[in-house]
N, C-alpha and C positions, 0 to 999 in steps of 0.2 A: 586262201590257197590259190596257187597258180597252176593251171593245167597247161602243159606244154605238149604240143603235137608236132612230131618231127617226121617228115617224109623221108623214107630210106629206100634206096634201090639196092637190089642184090640179095634180098632175103628170099629164100626159096622153100623153106620148110620150118617145122617146129623147132628144130635145133638152131636154126638161124634166129628165130624169135627169142629163144632162151639166151643165145649169145648176145643179142642186142640188149636184152634186159640186164645182163651182167655188165655190159659196157656202161650203160647209163648209171647203174648203181655204183660202179667203181668211180666214175667221174663225178657223180653227184650223190654222195653217200646219204644225204638227207632226203633223197627222192622216195616217194611213197606211191604205192599202187602202180608200179611200172607194168605196162602191158604192151606187147608188140604183136603185130599181125602181118604175116608175109602176104596174105591175100590182099590186104588194104595197102601194103607197102608203107606202114607207119608204126610208130611207137608213141605211146601216150603215158605221161607220168605227172605226178603232183609234187610241188615243192612249196615251201613257205615264202621263198624269195625268187625273183626272176633268175633264170639261168643265162650264162654267157653263151650266146649262139656260136661263137668262134671256138670255144672250148668243146662244145658239143660236136660241132663239125669235125674238128681235129680228131676227137676220139673215135667217131664213126668211121672216118676215112682211114684212120690208122689201122683199123681192123679189116679193111678190104671192102666194106660196104660203101654205098654212095649216099652222101648227104644231099638231099634234094630241096631242103628248106625246112623252116620251123615256124610255128606260130604259138603264141601264148595268150591266155585269157584268165582273168580273175574269176574264180568260181566260189560260191558260198555253199557250205555244207548244209544239206537239207535233211531233216529227220535224224533218226537214230543211227542209221548206217550210211548216211551221206548222199547217195543218189548222184554222185559227182559225175559218173560215167554214163548216166542215163540220158 
């Protein structure tokens, strides 16, 4: 699995987080465990394959938020429930 963390500017509340999650799921339907935090200014999600950062940037900026960068890392599932975000 690949965990992608994207830094997003402009999220101010829980509705913004929900909107960002929807944007990610729409652009990358295979995304799993999508989670956004306006306090951290980031969204984190899992995919089987690497994501196209330009596609991600375009989708975020098209919705009015600010793409501030992204990073990806390969993670291995641990135990029964994963522990991927821990």
